[in-house]
C-alpha positions as CSV (number, residue, x, y, z in Angstrom):
1,M,163.2,320.6,189.3
2,P,160.4,321.4,186.8
3,A,157.8,323.2,188.4
4,D,154.8,321.3,190.1
5,L,156.5,318.1,189.1
6,V,153.8,315.5,190.3
7,L,154.6,311.7,190.6
8,V,152.3,308.8,191.2
9,L,154.8,306.2,193.0
10,A,153.9,302.8,193.0
11,E,153.9,300.9,196.5
12,R,157.0,299.2,195.8
13,D,159.2,302.6,194.8
14,Y,158.5,304.3,198.2
15,M,159.1,303.5,202.0
16,Y,156.4,302.7,204.5
17,G,152.9,303.1,202.6
18,V,150.2,300.9,201.2
19,G,149.3,301.6,197.8
20,D,150.1,304.3,195.4
21,L,151.2,307.8,196.4
22,T,150.5,310.4,194.3
23,L,153.2,313.7,195.3
24,R,153.9,317.2,194.2
25,I,157.4,317.3,194.9
26,R,158.7,320.3,196.6
27,R,162.4,318.7,197.4
28,V,164.8,316.0,197.3
29,E,167.2,315.4,199.7
30,R,170.2,314.7,197.6
31,E,172.8,315.0,200.1
32,A,171.7,311.8,202.4
33,P,170.9,308.7,200.6
34,I,169.9,305.7,202.2
35,S,171.5,302.5,200.9
36,Y,169.1,300.0,201.1
37,D,168.8,296.7,199.3
38,D,171.7,297.5,197.0
39,E,169.9,300.7,195.9
40,W,169.8,304.4,197.0
41,W,166.7,305.9,198.5
42,Y,166.1,309.7,198.8
43,Y,163.8,311.5,201.6
44,V,161.4,313.7,199.4
45,H,159.1,316.2,200.4
46,G,156.2,317.3,199.0
47,M,152.4,317.5,199.2
48,Q,150.4,314.4,198.9
49,L,147.4,314.8,196.1
50,G,144.2,312.7,196.5
51,H,141.5,312.3,194.2
52,E,141.1,315.0,191.1
53,G,144.2,316.7,192.5
54,R,143.3,317.5,196.2
55,E,145.4,318.3,198.6
56,V,145.9,315.8,201.2
57,G,148.6,317.0,203.4
58,E,152.7,317.9,203.3
59,R,154.5,314.4,203.3
60,V,158.3,313.5,203.6
61,V,158.6,310.0,201.8
62,V,161.9,307.7,201.3
63,V,161.8,306.9,197.6
64,R,163.8,304.7,195.2
65,G,166.8,306.7,193.7
66,R,166.2,304.8,189.9
67,R,162.3,306.3,190.3
68,L,163.5,309.9,190.9
69,V,165.9,309.5,187.8
70,Q,163.2,307.8,185.7
71,A,161.0,311.2,186.2
72,G,164.0,313.3,185.1
73,L,164.8,314.3,188.9
74,P,168.9,314.3,189.4
75,V,169.8,312.4,192.5
76,E,173.6,313.5,192.2
């Protein structure tokens, strides 16, 4: 995984949140994806970033697999 990869996730690309989420990715749990709505979703660990890159806190979110692939993260 590229060092310090930051993704801005639209609300539709992650579960259980409202609005866009900016996340510095630390780890993707590839070994236990979730099947939902005919797609694979993955637990992603990272640091949520706020305005101007300020660290908000550690987060674990469930992210749409195809969004991770679009960002260049292999999911298999």
